[in-house]
N, C-alpha and C positions, 0 to 999 in steps of 0.2 A: 280540726276536721272543720269542711265548710259548714258557718252558720246554718242552723235548721231553719231560719226565714227564707235562705238560699237555695230554690230549686237545683236538679242537677243540671236542668238546661240552662239555669242563668248563672251556674256555676261555667258550666262549656262556654257561654258568652263571654264571660269576665274574664278565661282564660283565651279565650281566641281572639278578643279585642288586645290585650295585652301582648299577645303574638304579634298582630296586625302592627300596632306600637312600636316594634321593637324592644317591648319590654319582657325579655325569654325567660329571666330569672323568677319574673312574679308568672309568668305565662306556667312555666314549669313547675310553682310551689304552688299553684291552684289544682295542676291535672293530680299530683302526688297526693294534695290532699284527698280530691274526690277518690281515688284508686286505694286510699285507707279506706274510705267508707262503704266503696264497692269497686274492688279488685280488679274484677271483669266488665271495667268499665269503656266500652269501645272508643269512645270518643276523647276520653282521656288517655287513652293507650294510644292511639293513633296520633292525637296531638303531642304526647311526648317523644312518642319515636321521630317525628318531625325536627322536635326542637335537638334531639339527640342527635340527630344528623348532620344538621346543621351547626351544632356547638364542638364537631369533630368525632363525636365519640360514638363510630361507627357501628361497632360488634353489638353494642347496647341498642342500637336504633334498629339494627336488625332483629335482635331478641325481640323487643317492646312490637315491631310490626308484624311478627310475626304472630304474635298473641293476640294482635287487633285481627287480622284476617282469620284466625282460627274464631273469633267469636263472629266475622260478618264476612264470611267468601265469597259474597258479591258486592264488595265494596271494589268499585275500579281503581279508583285512588288508589286506596289503601294497597293494592297489588302494584300498582306501576311503581310508587315510593318504596315497596319492598324492593322490588328489582334495582333500583336504585343504588340502595345499601349494601346490597347481597353484592352488583358490580360491582361498586367501591372496595370491598371485601377480595374481590378477585373469584367470586364464588359464579361464574359467568353463568354454567349449564344453569345452577338453579336462578339467576337473575331472568334469562331466557324463559325458562318457563313461568317464572309470574309476569313479565310483560305478557305472554302468550295470553295467559289466563285473563287479565286485563282488555285485552281486545277482545275477546270471547264476551267480557260481559259488554265494552263499549265498544262494538267494530266500526264508530265513526268517529271517532277521536283520535287525531293526529299522535300526539304525545306518546303513547305507547306504542306506535310503531317506528317512531326515531328511535325509542331508547334500544327498541327491540335490535331495530339496525346496530347500534352501539355494541350488544351485547355479543350477536353473530360478528361484529367487527373482529372483536375480542377474539373469538373463536376460529378467527380464518377464515370464517365461511363471508368470503368477501363478494360474492355474487348476492348472494341471498342478501346480504346487511343492505347492497345496493337498491335492492328490490324493497327493501325493508322502507328506506329513506323514500324511494320516489311513492311510495303509496301514502309516507305521510305529507307529501309537497302534496300529493293530490288533494289530500284533505285537506291542506292550509297550504295553500301557494305562498302565503306571505309569511312564513316559519322559519324565519330567520338561522335559529339555532340547527335545524333541520337541512337548510343549504351547507350551513359547517360540516353537520356528520357527515354530508353527501361529498363534500369534499375531501373529508378524511379518508372517506373507502376511495375512491377515487385515485388518492395519493396513496396508498397502499395497493391498488391496483395499477402502478406507478404510470396512470392515464395524466400526467403531470398537468398537460393542458386544459384537462375536462377540472381537472381538481380547482384549478387558480379560476377558472371561469365560473366555479362553485359557490369558492367565499366572495369572490366578486358580486354575486347576486346578492349572498348575504350582507355584505356591506351596504350594496345601493338600498336596502330593506332598514338596516341597522347602523348608519354610518358610524355609530358613537360605539360599535363593539369592538372592544378591546383582539377579543380571541382570535375575529376574526381576520384584523390585521396582522396581530400574528400568526397566523395558519396562511396568511398570504407569506411573509416573508418567508416562510419555511419551506413553501412550493416553489418561491421565487429563487430561493437558494439555492436548491434543485435542479433548479432551470437556468442554475449559473446567471441568472439574473440579480447579479448582488447589489447596485446602487439600487433597485425597487426593491430588494430585500431589505436592506439598508432603511430605507425608507418607511417600508412597513413596517419595521420592527419600533423604528422614531414615534411613528403614529400610534401604535400600540402602548409605548410608555406615556407617552402624552395623556391618553386616557385612561391608564393605570400605571400610576408610576411607584406602584408597592410590587408590581408582577417579579417576583426573581426569575421565572423562567423566562420571561423574552428578554430580558439583560443577558440570561443565558444564551438565547438564541442570537442578541444581538453581535454578543463576543464572538459566536460560531461566523457568523457574516464578517465579520472582521478581519478575523484569521483567514477567510475566504480571499479578502481584498487584500491581505498580506500586510495589514495595519495590525501589526501582535503588540504594540505598545497599548492602543485604545483597547483593543479583544482583553487583553489582562484587567486593564479598568473596569471595563463592562462587567467582566467575571466575576473581579471585584464586587461590583454594586450587586452582584446578584446575590454572593455570599454575603453581604452585612445585611441585607434583606431576610436570608435564609440558611443559616450556616449548617444545616441540615440535608440541605439539598444536593443530594452522590452524582444526578447528573451534570451538576454546573463546577462541584470541585474536579471533575474527569474533564470539562470543558478548560479549567483553570487552570490545569497541567497543561495542555494541550498547547495552550498559548506560552506557558514559562519554554515546555520544549523546544516551539519555533525560535524563542530568543534565547536558545541554549543555554537556558539555565537548569537541568536535566536533574539536579540533585532535589530542588523545589519541586519538580513536574514530579516527581516519582510519589513527595510524601503528596501531594494533592491524591495523585491515583490512588495510593493505599489509604488516604482518608475516602473519596468515594466507595471503594470494595470494603471498608469498615461501615459504612453506610446503609450501603445495598449489596450483601455479599453475592447476590444473583444477577450483578448488574455486567455482562460479560463485555462491554465496550471498554469499561473501566478495566479489567484484566488485561483486556488486548492494548490499551494505553497504556499501561505500567509495563509489561512484557514490550513493549516498543522501545522504552524510554531506559530500563534496565539493559536493554540489548544497545542501544548507544553508550551505557555507562560500563560496555563490556562484562557486565554480572550474568553470565550466559546462563547457569543453571537456575538463577531466581528467574530469569524469563522465561526461561522454559515453563516451569510449575505453574508463573502467571498464564500462559498461554495454553497450557494442558487443562487450566482450571475452567478459560474461557469456552474453550471445546465442549466441558462436560454441561456447562450451561446453555450454551448454544451450538450444538454439533453441523449446523445449516450456516452457523458464522459465515459472510463474504472472505475469501480469501484465505480464512484462517489456518486450515489444514494444512495447508502449503508452508504457511509460516511457520508453524510449530513443528512440520516436518521438518524445514529449513534449519532452524535453530537447534533440532535435535540433531539431525546432520554435522552441525557447527561445533559441537561437542563429542561426534563421534561416539555417540551413544546407537547402538546397530541393534539394538533388542527390539525385534519385531519390525527389523526394518522391510525383507522382503513383502509382508502382507499389507504394510505401511505405503510400499509403492504401488502395488496392486491396488490397493482400496481406492490412492491418489487417481492412477490411471483409469479406473472403472469410471470415478467423480468426472473427471475432464471429459472421457469420450462419450459419457451423456450430456455434457453442455452445463454441470453445474463449474457455480465458482468459485470451487475449490483452492484454488493458489495463482500468486504470481506467476507471471511467465517464467522468471529467471530463477523460480524456485522448480520449474519443471526443466529445463535448460541445463542447470549442475546436476539435476537428479536421474534424467532418464534420455537413454541416446536413441530417441523417438524425435525426426525433423516433422513425421505428419502431429505428431501429440502438441509438440511446441507449438505449431501453428495454431490448433486448435486452443490451445491456452490463450495465445494470443487474442484470439478472435474472439474469445469472451471478455477478455479485458476490455478490446476497444471499440466491442460492442458499447461494453456497461459503463464504463467509467470517460471512455474518451471516443466518442460516436464525433463524428464531422459535425462542426460546429458554424451556422450559416450568421452568425450574427452580426458578423461584419459584413461589409458590402463585395460581392462578388469581386477577386480580383481581375483587374483590365490588361490588358497586356502591354508590359515594361515595351521603352523603346529600346532599340540596340543600343550599345557605347561600346565607348572606346576601350574600357576596363570591366571586366567583370566582377560583380559586386558578391563576395561570399560569406555567409555568415555562420558560425561557429558557436554554438550553444549548450552550454554546459554547467555544471556546479563543482566543476573541476581544477579550475585557473588557481591552482595549488601547487602543493608538495603531494601530489596523488599520481598512478600510475599512468593515469591520460594523459598528466602534462609531460610526466617523464618522456611519454613516445612521442608526443605531438612539437614539444617545443622548438626543435629543429627545423619541422616542416613549416610553421610557422614565419621562422627565419629564412627558409630558402625559397617561399613561394615569389613567383614574380611580379614585380610590382609594377612592371609598365603593362601586363594585362590583367593583375586580379587588385583587388580590395579588399582586404581582409578586415570584418568586424568582430569582435569578439562579445558574447552574449552573457554576459556571468550571473547565476542567479545562486551562487553557492557560498559557501562562508567567506567573509572579506577577513584577507589577510596579508602582512605586510614584508612574506620572508623574501628568501633569493628567486624563490621559482617565480612567484607574484611577478616580480618586479620585470624577470625576465620575459613573461609573455607579453607584460602590458607594453615593452617597448618592442616586442617584436610584432605586435598588431598595430594596425593601421588607427583604429578606434575600440577602446575596449571600453565596453557599457557595463554598467552594474545595474540589474534590475531585479534584484533581489526581492524591491517592495511592490513591485509590479505584477496585476494580475498576469492572467494566460494572455486574455484577451488584449491586455494594455503592450504586451513584450512583442503582440502579433501585430499591434494597430504600429505601434513603434517601427518595429522591421518593416511593415508597409510604406510609412513615410520615410524610412532612410532608405526603400527600392531596393532591399536585398532582392536578387537574384534567383541565388541556389542558397537554402537554407539546411545547413548540416546538422543532425541531432547526435551529439557525443554523448548520449545518457541513456536513449530508448527507457527499457522496461526498469531500469538498475535504480538502486536509492538513489535520490533526490531527483532521479528524473522529473520530464515537464512536459509530458506528450500532449496536453492540452496545448501547448502553445502551438503546434501542428496541427491540431484538429482546428483550429481559427485561422490557417492558410496563412502563416507567417511571410512565403515566400512563394512565386508561382512553379520553383522547382524544391521540391523537398527530399531529405537525403539521410539514411537511417547508416550511420559508421560507427566502428570500433568501440564504443561504449559497450551496446547490447549484443551479444554474438546471437543473432537468431533475426528472426520476422517479427514486425512488429505488426503485422496483418491489420494494417491499419489503410483506407484508401487514400488517404491524402499523404502518406509514403510513397515518393515515386520511385526511389532506387534504393539500392542497398549496397555498399562498396563489396567485393568480397574477392575471389581470385578461383581459378579453376579446382583447385586441391579441395579449398573449404566447400564448395557447391558445384559437383560437378553436374553436365547440363543434364543428364537426368532424373537429376533431383532438385530442381529449380522448381518444379511445382507446388513442392511446399513451403515457399515463400513469396508471400505476395506482393514485393516491389519487385520491378527489372533488376537485374542485375548488372553491376558495374565489373568485368571482368578486368583486373590490373593483371598485368602479366606474370609478375612474380608472387610476392605477398601483398597478402590487402593491409598487413599490419606496418605503419609506419614503425619506424627507428630515429633514434636521435644518435648520430654519430659523434656528437660532442659531451655525450656521456661521462662523467670522471670518474675513473675507479680509484680508490684512496691507496697512497703509495706505503702505509700501514703494512706490514709484513706478521699478520697474525700466527702464533704458535699452536700447535693442534691442542696444548694443554690450556691455552688460555681460553679456549671456547668449551671444554668441558667434553673435547675429543680423545681417543685411547693414543697412544704414542707410535702405534703401528697396527693397523691393518686396512683393508681396502674400505673407504668411506663414501657409502650411496647418499644423494640427498633428495629432498623433493622442499622445497620453500612455497608451495603452495597453500591456498586458505587449507583450513583443516574441513570444510564442509564438502570439497572437492577429495576427501581421502574416503572411497566406497568400501566395502568389506571385501567386495571380489579384485580390487589392486592391493587390499591391503594382503589377502592370500598369496597373491603373489608375490608380494616383496619379503614376506616370511618364508617361502620356498625359497627365493634366492639368497635370504641371510643362513639359512640354515642349510646351503650347498657350499656358501664361501666363509668359510673356516676364518674368524676374526674380525669379519666386516660389521659394521656397524650403519644404521639407518639416521639420519642428520635431518630434521624435520623442524620448523617453523613453530615457535611456541605461541599461538594466537591466545590459549586460554587454557587453565589449569585442568580446567573437568575433561577437555580433547586431551591432553597430556597424561592424564590417570586412565582414563579410557583407553588410548591406545594400549599403554604400558598392559593394562589388564587383558587385551585380547592378543598381545603377543605373548603374552603370558598362557592364554588358553591354545595357543597354536603350538606350544611347546618351544617358543624363544624367548630365554633372559631379556626382562622388560629394560634392563640398565644397556641391550643396544641398540636402545631407542635414544637417541642423545636429542636434547631440546634447543634452539637456538633462541635467542631473545632479540629485543626489537634494536636495530640499528639505525645510523643515518644510512641515506642512501651509497653515497662513495663507500662507507666502510661495509655496507652489506654487500656489494658488488666485489669489493675486495677477499670477502671470506670464502666466496667459491673457489679459488685455489685451492684452499684444503679439502674439496672434494674429488673425488675420480669421476662419480657418473652422477647426472641427473635422473630421475627414474620419473617421468609423467604420469599423470593420472587419467583416470577414464570413469564416465562420460563425460567429465568437463575438464579438459588440457589445463596445461600452464599455455596462460596468454604473455602478458607481462612478464611474469616469472621464469617462461622460457628466453627470451629477448634476453632478460636480464644474466641468465646462465651463459649463453653463447655470445653474449658481448664480453663477458669473463672469461671465456676461453673454457668454458665447464660443458662437455658433451651433452646432449639429451635424450635419452631413448624414450620413444614415444610409442605408442599402440593405437591403430587409425579407427576411429568409430565411426557413425553415418550422419550424424550432425554438424554445424558450425561448430559449436563448441569442442566438439570431439575430434575436429579433425586441424585446428591453429595450430598446435606443435609440428603435425607435418606440414605444413604450408610455409611454416618458417623452417625446416629442415631443409625442404625444396629449393628456398631461397638463397640457402648458404652452400648448396650442394652436398649435403652430406644424408641421400635417402637411406643410405644401408645403417640409420637410427631410426627408422620408420618400419613396424611392422603391423601386424593384421591380425595377430590371435594373441589371446593371453599364453600359449605354451609358449610362441616365439618369443612373445617378451620376455619371460622366465630365462629361457636358452640364452639369449642374446646378451640378457643382464650377468648372467653367471657365465657365458664366455669371456668376456672382455673384462672381467675379474681376473677371472682364471690364464688370461693369454695378455699379459702386460704388452707385448709389441702392436699387437692389433689395435689396444684402447691408444696406442701412442700414437701409431701412424694417424686413427681420426683426430686426434688432440692436436698431431702438425696438421691435415688437412683443415682444422677449423681455424687455428693460427693462422694460418695464410690466406682462407677464405674469408675472414674477418673483413678484414678492410678491403677485398677485390670485390668479392660476390655481391648480388642487390639489396641484400636483406640489411646492411648497416650504409645503405650508400643512400641519404637520405636526401641528396640533390637528384639524383636518378629519380627517386620516389616520388619527391615534388613534381619531374616532366611528366610523369604518369598520369598523377591526381589529376593534374591540371590539363592535359589531354582528355583525360575521363568529364571534367568540367565544363572544357570547351565542346566537347559532342553534345552533351545534354541540353548544353546552354544553345549551339545551333539547332537540335531537333525543335526546341520550345519554338525558335525564331522563324523556324520553318513553318509551323503549325502541324507537327507531327506530336501524335501522344511519346510517353517515355515509352522504350522497348529495350532490349538487354543489348548491353553494349561491352566489345573487347578492344582496350586499350594493348596497342600493338607495342614488343618488347623495344 
């Protein structure tokens, strides 16, 4: 007990003095002694609550401060501090009530207004939060913390420039405030001002070298600058300071994934999830790396959990649905697609446009999805100076930008074009931001391109700046909104003329993309209002092909590849996500009508194979009539097409490169044409090889034609004979003719630019 010669008032003074001198254990000891003698002594409860809060015992602090305000309901500071600990416990409505009571007691004090603003921000009442911070600043204009709080609200309202100005005002008042420097770094990152963001992080670290969060954020900035090793080191430093920091484990995983250390990245994401089971970002990141590891079922579970935690997570619904389609899990698919359609129609950031292109045959909806992404993630960026008009030169400089300059479908199609380009008229520059490989395709491409630049380590702005220094006349984006695409390069204006070509089958809906290369089948004139770019109409097919693609000499036998010794072989080697339930229904009707027939599919993942066989059984077709093909080298894959009789295309996303594979190998392709770009590709290819009889427009016609060709061998043989004759004479596989046409397109859009004319639709003559 406190000595009898010491009054309670003196004991409180002793405890307060110990607290002020940093001797918190002594202050706490004295408070507890006072409470033994006087359990309802306000001053002791209040000071003990403050000490508990500052030593991390938040729940205990809340209990003590509640007892204190029960004893003195008119104590404004106690009300304010109770709000602080309740907010730390995420009891936001109670915290807000406590701040309101403090304000009612002392309406001229700034701090409760600032704290109330924080609680309102937690409750996503952003306008009210901003009003509360403004009131705090009206009472105390030099209140640096309130300027920081105001900046935080403005950041949530996406008023990033205003948020930055607020943080800078705080720094003018408190230049040594590490948190203000850190917050500047966060908003500068969102403004894509990465060097300045990094400088802010370094200032924060210099002022508070033990702050794990700022090392974590510095890691994020370094990732954006593509300094992946440095990012990994910064996250490692953060974790050395705080091994339990869930968000930094997730950031650490992202840096590992950037370095293609996917198994280690997965471990980091799982650690983040274990530490913070309600951390949606970690589930999303984990799902993405599991997809990279081809562990689709586990990826789907992680993405679904993230959706449960945050149903409004940007672009997650589409990623989840695309993953679900990738394993052919069609349970609830109709309602899923209706929900996705409704979300996009309302302008919600529900899906990456590629997920929409592959799932819904609506060019209007696809454009809306692209509009949403372009405005949100890739708006025009004026950080670089406006481009001055380049002088006319003897050679037009064409830059091709891709992550796929290796053994990839795009390169299989493009390699011959790079070799066929007329070097007397064109200079060809490759900008590669994909994985570095040294395989035969990479070597072939490097030899075919005049200058090959590895720009993986450069930021979007740096790539655009390099393109300008290299005076690229026409920048051709071969990726668009597909995996590993970098639209941000084009948002910075890499060249005066920018073209969307080949990789992404749709509009990018970005004002800085001037042209989209297509053909009259892909985009009929009455449909082109769905596409933001001006259309370059090539005369045959938009899709280039390489007439030098090698087909292996190996003569596979049916039994080698799991096919029955007899019977008609339908095949489809498209990705599993392209197999829609309606198409599968048609396939099962076809198998049911053609006795002894089988359907030969590419086995992309075990989950899809299991689900497809189950779906076949549900439709009365034995699962064994679905035969799955493993992966092979490209030349062997082309050779095995010879064992198939007819390729069955998919809708709403057609076979693209896979249709060219089949036709090059001599295998007829049956397609049903749709409305959007992705749903008309196979029709474009078939027209370019003069096989319009393989194009139908309804599911009924599709089923009937597939059955007809299986049950009337002479008709199918006539088509195969025609295909064999056209294969080396029709435009589809004439690489040099294609090169002449696309070069004519480049020349026309170049001439329009130098004539001072805006982009317009272009028709290249046959």
